[in-house]
C-alpha positions as CSV (number, residue, x, y, z in Angstrom):
1,M,54.8,-41.6,70.8
2,L,53.0,-39.0,68.7
3,V,55.8,-36.3,67.3
4,Y,54.6,-33.1,65.5
5,K,56.2,-31.2,62.8
6,V,55.9,-27.3,62.0
7,V,56.7,-26.3,58.1
8,E,56.7,-22.5,57.6
9,I,55.3,-21.6,54.2
10,G,56.9,-18.3,53.5
11,T,55.3,-17.5,50.2
12,V,51.5,-18.6,50.3
13,T,50.1,-19.5,47.4
14,E,48.2,-22.7,45.8
15,D,51.0,-24.5,44.5
16,A,53.5,-24.0,47.7
17,I,50.8,-25.3,49.8
18,E,50.4,-28.5,47.6
19,E,54.0,-28.8,47.1
20,T,54.7,-28.6,50.8
21,L,51.7,-31.1,51.8
22,N,53.0,-33.6,49.0
23,S,56.5,-33.2,49.7
24,M,55.6,-34.1,53.8
25,T,53.0,-36.8,53.2
26,V,55.0,-38.6,51.3
27,K,58.1,-38.6,54.0
28,G,55.0,-40.4,55.9
29,W,53.8,-37.4,58.0
30,H,50.3,-37.1,58.2
31,F,48.5,-33.3,57.4
32,D,47.2,-32.1,61.0
33,G,45.9,-28.4,60.1
34,L,46.9,-25.2,58.4
35,Q,47.5,-22.1,59.9
36,F,47.7,-19.0,58.3
37,A,49.4,-15.3,60.0
38,M,47.2,-12.3,58.0
39,R,49.0,-8.7,58.0
40,E,46.5,-6.0,59.1
41,S,46.7,-4.0,55.9
42,S,46.4,-7.2,53.7
43,K,43.7,-9.8,52.6
44,R,46.2,-11.8,51.8
45,P,48.1,-13.9,54.4
46,A,51.6,-12.8,55.1
47,M,52.7,-16.8,55.7
48,A,51.5,-20.0,56.4
49,F,52.2,-22.8,58.9
50,A,51.5,-26.5,58.2
51,L,51.1,-29.2,60.5
52,F,51.7,-32.5,60.5
53,T,52.0,-35.7,63.2
54,R,53.4,-39.5,63.0
55,E,54.0,-42.3,65.4
56,I,57.2,-43.4,66.2
57,E,58.7,-45.4,68.5
58,D,60.1,-44.5,71.9
59,A,62.8,-46.0,73.4
60,E,61.2,-49.2,74.5
61,G,59.9,-50.1,71.4
62,K,56.3,-48.5,71.9
63,V,54.8,-46.6,69.3
């Protein structure tokens, strides 16, 4: 069964994004995408959401 994980990144910097990606992939999650939330008054994103997936076994032991 495919499960999803969404991680909010409150401070959108290169280091914060790298830290999130590296820490989650070490835990077995696969990077699926990155979405940015923008402010109208700024060109910089206010926050970002990193999306991850991974396969787990269901109650019957099926992946």
